[in-house]
C-alpha positions as CSV (number, residue, x, y, z in Angstrom):
1,M,0.0,0.0,0.0
2,A,1.3,3.4,-0.9
3,A,2.6,5.6,1.9
4,S,0.5,8.6,2.9
5,V,1.3,12.0,4.3
6,R,0.2,10.8,7.7
7,D,2.7,7.9,7.5
8,V,5.5,10.4,6.7
9,A,4.5,12.6,9.6
10,V,4.6,9.7,12.0
11,A,8.0,8.5,10.7
12,A,9.4,12.0,11.0
13,G,7.8,12.8,14.3
14,V,6.1,15.9,12.9
15,S,2.6,17.1,12.1
16,V,0.8,16.5,8.8
17,G,0.9,20.3,8.2
18,T,4.7,20.3,8.6
19,V,5.0,17.6,6.0
20,S,2.8,19.6,3.7
21,N,4.9,22.7,4.2
22,V,8.1,20.7,3.4
23,I,6.6,19.5,0.2
24,N,5.1,22.8,-1.0
25,R,6.8,25.6,1.0
26,P,10.1,24.3,2.4
27,E,11.5,27.8,3.0
28,K,9.0,28.1,5.9
29,V,10.4,25.0,7.7
30,A,13.6,24.8,9.7
31,P,16.4,23.1,7.7
32,A,16.8,20.3,10.3
33,T,13.1,19.5,10.1
34,V,13.2,19.5,6.3
35,E,16.0,17.0,6.4
36,R,14.2,14.7,8.8
37,V,10.9,14.8,6.7
38,M,12.8,14.3,3.4
39,A,14.6,11.2,4.9
40,A,11.2,9.8,5.9
41,I,9.8,10.5,2.4
42,N,12.7,8.7,0.8
43,E,12.6,5.8,3.2
44,L,8.8,5.2,2.7
45,G,8.9,5.9,-1.0
46,F,6.1,8.5,-0.6
47,V,4.7,10.1,-3.8
48,R,2.4,13.1,-3.3
49,N,-1.1,13.0,-4.7
50,D,-0.8,15.8,-7.2
51,A,-4.4,15.3,-8.4
52,A,-5.8,16.1,-5.0
53,R,-3.6,19.2,-4.8
54,Q,-4.8,20.3,-8.2
55,L,-8.4,19.9,-7.1
56,R,-7.8,22.1,-4.0
57,A,-5.9,24.8,-6.0
58,G,-8.3,24.8,-9.0
59,S,-5.4,24.4,-11.5
60,S,-2.3,22.4,-12.1
61,R,1.3,23.2,-12.9
62,S,0.9,22.0,-16.5
63,I,0.1,23.3,-20.0
64,G,-1.7,21.3,-22.6
65,M,-0.4,21.3,-26.2
66,I,-1.9,19.8,-29.3
67,V,-0.1,19.5,-32.6
68,L,-1.2,18.2,-36.0
69,D,1.6,15.7,-36.4
70,A,4.0,14.9,-33.6
71,G,6.1,12.9,-36.0
72,N,6.8,16.0,-38.1
73,P,10.3,17.4,-37.0
74,F,8.9,20.9,-37.3
75,F,6.2,20.3,-34.6
76,A,8.7,18.4,-32.5
77,A,10.9,21.5,-32.5
78,V,8.0,23.7,-31.7
79,A,7.2,21.5,-28.7
80,R,10.8,21.5,-27.6
81,G,10.8,25.4,-27.6
82,A,7.5,25.3,-25.6
83,E,8.9,22.9,-23.0
84,A,12.1,25.0,-22.6
85,R,10.1,28.1,-21.8
86,A,7.6,26.3,-19.6
87,D,10.4,24.7,-17.6
88,Q,11.6,28.2,-16.7
89,D,8.4,28.6,-14.7
90,H,8.5,25.1,-13.4
91,L,5.6,24.1,-15.7
92,S,5.2,20.8,-17.5
93,V,3.8,20.4,-21.0
94,L,1.3,17.7,-21.8
95,L,1.6,16.9,-25.5
96,G,-1.2,15.5,-27.7
97,N,-1.1,14.6,-31.4
98,S,-4.4,15.2,-33.2
99,D,-3.3,13.7,-36.6
100,E,-5.6,16.4,-38.1
101,D,-8.6,14.6,-36.6
102,A,-11.1,16.9,-34.9
103,G,-12.6,14.1,-32.8
104,R,-9.2,13.2,-31.5
105,E,-8.4,16.8,-30.8
106,S,-11.7,17.2,-28.9
107,A,-10.8,14.2,-26.7
108,Y,-7.4,15.7,-25.8
109,L,-9.1,19.0,-24.9
110,D,-11.5,17.2,-22.6
111,L,-8.6,15.4,-21.0
112,F,-6.8,18.7,-20.5
113,R,-9.9,20.2,-18.8
114,E,-10.0,17.2,-16.5
115,Q,-6.3,17.8,-15.7
116,R,-7.1,21.4,-14.9
117,V,-4.3,22.7,-17.1
118,N,-3.3,26.4,-16.8
119,G,-3.9,26.9,-20.6
120,V,-3.6,25.2,-24.0
121,L,-1.4,25.7,-27.0
122,I,-3.0,24.3,-30.1
123,T,-2.5,24.0,-33.8
124,P,-6.2,23.2,-34.5
125,A,-7.4,20.6,-36.9
126,S,-9.3,22.0,-39.9
127,G,-12.9,22.7,-39.1
128,A,-12.4,22.3,-35.3
129,T,-12.9,25.9,-34.2
130,E,-15.9,24.8,-32.1
131,N,-13.5,22.7,-29.9
132,I,-11.3,25.6,-29.0
133,S,-14.2,28.0,-28.6
134,R,-15.7,25.6,-26.0
135,L,-12.4,25.6,-24.1
136,H,-12.1,29.4,-24.3
137,D,-15.7,29.8,-23.0
138,A,-14.8,27.5,-20.1
139,G,-12.2,30.1,-19.0
140,I,-9.1,28.2,-20.1
141,P,-6.7,30.5,-22.0
142,V,-6.0,29.3,-25.6
143,I,-3.0,30.2,-27.8
144,L,-3.1,29.2,-31.4
145,V,0.3,28.0,-32.6
146,D,1.4,28.1,-36.3
147,H,-2.1,29.3,-37.0
148,E,-4.4,32.3,-36.7
149,I,-8.1,32.9,-37.1
150,A,-8.9,36.3,-38.7
151,G,-11.4,38.3,-36.7
152,S,-11.3,36.0,-33.7
153,A,-10.4,36.8,-30.0
154,F,-7.8,34.0,-29.9
155,C,-4.1,35.0,-29.3
156,S,-1.8,33.4,-31.8
157,V,1.9,32.8,-32.7
158,S,2.4,32.1,-36.4
159,V,4.5,32.6,-39.5
160,D,3.5,34.6,-42.6
161,D,3.0,31.5,-44.9
162,V,1.8,33.6,-47.8
163,E,5.1,35.4,-47.8
164,G,6.9,32.1,-47.4
165,G,5.1,30.6,-50.4
166,H,6.0,33.7,-52.4
167,L,9.7,33.4,-51.4
168,A,9.8,29.8,-52.5
169,A,8.2,30.3,-55.9
170,E,10.0,33.5,-56.6
171,H,13.4,31.8,-56.0
172,L,12.5,29.0,-58.5
173,L,11.5,31.6,-61.0
174,E,14.7,33.5,-60.5
175,Q,16.6,30.3,-61.5
176,G,14.8,30.5,-64.9
177,R,12.2,27.9,-64.2
178,R,8.8,28.5,-65.7
179,R,6.7,25.3,-65.3
180,L,6.3,25.1,-61.6
181,A,4.3,22.5,-59.6
182,F,3.1,22.9,-56.0
183,V,2.9,19.6,-54.1
184,G,0.9,20.0,-50.9
185,G,-1.3,18.2,-48.5
186,P,-5.1,18.7,-48.1
187,S,-6.0,22.2,-49.0
188,S,-8.1,22.3,-45.9
189,I,-4.9,22.8,-43.9
190,A,-4.6,26.6,-43.6
191,Q,-0.8,26.6,-43.8
192,V,-0.9,24.7,-47.0
193,A,-3.5,27.0,-48.5
194,H,-1.5,30.1,-47.6
195,R,1.8,28.7,-49.0
196,L,0.0,28.0,-52.3
197,E,-1.5,31.5,-52.3
198,G,1.9,33.0,-52.0
199,A,3.3,30.8,-54.8
200,R,0.4,31.8,-57.1
201,R,1.2,35.5,-56.5
202,A,4.8,35.0,-57.4
203,V,4.0,33.1,-60.6
204,A,1.4,35.7,-61.6
205,E,4.2,38.3,-61.6
206,V,6.2,36.5,-64.3
207,P,4.8,36.4,-67.9
208,G,4.7,32.8,-69.3
209,A,5.1,31.1,-66.0
210,T,2.6,28.5,-64.9
211,L,1.8,26.7,-61.6
212,E,0.3,23.2,-61.4
213,V,-1.2,22.0,-58.1
214,I,-0.6,18.4,-57.1
215,E,-2.6,17.6,-54.0
216,M,-1.6,14.7,-51.8
217,P,-3.6,13.3,-48.9
218,A,-0.9,14.1,-46.3
219,L,2.3,15.9,-45.8
220,T,4.6,12.9,-45.5
221,V,7.7,11.4,-47.1
222,L,5.6,8.5,-48.6
223,N,3.2,11.0,-50.2
224,G,6.2,13.0,-51.6
225,R,7.7,9.8,-53.0
226,A,4.3,9.0,-54.7
227,A,4.2,12.5,-56.2
228,G,7.7,12.1,-57.5
229,E,6.9,8.8,-59.1
230,G,3.8,10.4,-60.7
231,I,5.9,13.2,-62.2
232,V,8.5,10.7,-63.5
233,A,5.8,8.6,-65.2
234,R,4.8,11.6,-67.5
235,P,6.4,12.3,-70.9
236,P,9.4,14.7,-70.4
237,E,7.5,17.6,-72.1
238,L,4.7,17.3,-69.6
239,R,6.8,17.4,-66.5
240,P,7.3,20.6,-64.4
241,D,10.8,22.0,-64.4
242,A,10.6,23.0,-60.7
243,V,8.6,21.8,-57.7
244,F,7.7,23.6,-54.5
245,A,6.8,21.2,-51.7
246,A,4.5,22.4,-48.9
247,N,6.9,20.9,-46.3
248,D,10.3,19.3,-46.1
249,L,8.9,15.8,-45.5
250,L,7.2,15.9,-48.9
251,A,10.4,17.3,-50.4
252,V,12.5,14.4,-49.0
253,G,10.1,12.0,-50.6
254,L,10.1,13.9,-53.9
255,V,13.9,13.6,-54.0
256,Q,13.6,9.8,-53.6
257,G,10.8,9.5,-56.2
258,L,12.5,11.7,-58.8
259,T,16.1,10.6,-58.4
260,I,16.5,7.1,-56.8
261,L,13.3,5.6,-58.3
262,G,12.9,7.8,-61.4
263,G,16.5,8.4,-62.5
264,L,16.0,12.2,-62.9
265,R,18.5,14.8,-61.7
266,V,17.8,17.4,-59.1
267,P,18.2,20.3,-59.8
268,E,19.3,19.8,-63.4
269,D,16.1,18.2,-64.6
270,I,13.8,19.5,-61.9
271,A,14.6,22.1,-59.3
272,L,13.1,21.5,-55.8
273,I,12.4,23.6,-52.7
274,G,10.7,22.5,-49.4
275,Y,9.3,24.4,-46.4
276,D,10.2,24.4,-42.6
277,D,14.0,23.8,-42.9
278,I,13.9,20.8,-40.5
279,D,17.2,19.6,-39.1
280,F,18.0,17.0,-41.7
281,A,17.0,19.1,-44.8
282,S,20.7,19.9,-45.3
283,A,21.6,16.2,-44.9
284,T,19.6,14.6,-47.7
285,V,21.1,13.0,-50.8
286,V,20.7,16.4,-52.5
287,P,20.7,19.1,-49.8
288,L,17.3,20.8,-49.7
289,S,16.6,24.4,-50.3
290,S,13.8,25.4,-47.9
291,V,11.8,28.2,-46.3
292,R,12.8,28.3,-42.7
293,Q,10.3,28.8,-39.9
294,P,11.8,29.6,-36.4
295,A,10.2,26.5,-34.9
296,E,11.6,26.6,-31.4
297,E,11.1,30.3,-31.1
298,I,7.4,29.8,-32.1
299,G,7.0,27.3,-29.2
300,H,8.9,29.6,-26.7
301,T,6.9,32.6,-27.7
302,A,3.6,30.8,-27.5
303,V,4.2,29.8,-23.8
304,E,5.4,33.4,-23.1
305,L,2.1,34.7,-24.6
306,L,0.1,32.2,-22.6
307,L,1.7,33.3,-19.3
308,K,1.0,36.9,-20.1
309,T,-2.6,36.0,-20.8
310,I,-2.9,34.1,-17.6
311,A,-1.4,36.9,-15.5
312,D,-3.3,39.8,-17.1
313,P,-6.0,38.9,-19.7
314,E,-6.6,42.6,-20.5
315,G,-3.0,43.7,-20.4
316,D,-1.2,45.8,-23.0
317,Y,0.8,43.3,-25.0
318,E,0.8,42.0,-28.6
319,R,-1.8,39.2,-28.9
320,R,-0.9,38.1,-32.4
321,V,2.7,37.5,-33.0
322,R,3.7,36.7,-36.6
323,F,7.2,35.8,-37.6
324,R,8.7,36.3,-41.1
325,P,10.0,33.2,-42.9
326,Q,13.5,33.0,-44.4
327,L,14.7,31.6,-47.6
328,V,17.6,29.0,-47.2
329,V,19.2,28.1,-50.6
330,R,21.0,24.8,-51.1
331,E,21.7,22.5,-54.0
332,S,18.2,21.2,-54.7
333,S,17.0,24.4,-56.3
334,G,20.1,25.1,-58.4
335,G,20.6,28.5,-56.6
């Protein structure tokens, strides 16, 4: 049977209140008493009931976080940045992976409410605004991450993906490419739609340039490989001469499909640029050009904004932080 606070108090020869103070406010207890209580805790293997403490306090020392794809290195880096900032305030981050599923997202949000989290960081699944509105209405602060909803009251930390898409396509056009293709995931993902919008704007600025859209079901390496194989299967005159992939995972798969499986050369036959600049973008067979997002800084800033919101909901601070993307040129685009 697990040891209780009372067991620790008896073993240390102190009151239950003293044990509670040692656990929660040790600075209020004499050092010799703290040492005696901690020895009893270690001897008995006592673990405090944090759930009961949370019920009394009305909140926990944790933050909920939901991302679209925890397997994507970009979101892993965002979470790493969030954890680093939360740790500075002795907060833990509970991470959930929605897989772009609104039902799964809703289940995580319900769990976070049960855990009495201090607030939630979320990259919402498409069409799931009702989920986060319900959380907001319950008085739990919500910060949108890598996403914003125009005209809403939600605070957000994001990147200008329209500008990022424009940077990517503009770079390919500057290399003399004119038959561009955009390979993206479902257009229901706002980030994908915004990157495509930026690419279209860049193509519209160059007479004779065209942009084909190749929509894949998900932003994964396997889907990128399938897109590459589809391009290889076409007659040479019907292939694009440059491809903008909506993220680096797609771009990695495209390199595999075009070169290893299809025998084409990147960038000689087809130039390629990705998006996110994940850690291994520079370590692929052909180092990837990419549009960089400051992933860890996004996570760090989101927690910072959440803490400001908790401390002063009506305070004078920026509620919508938007970072600018950065073009990173490597071999895959011929730049």
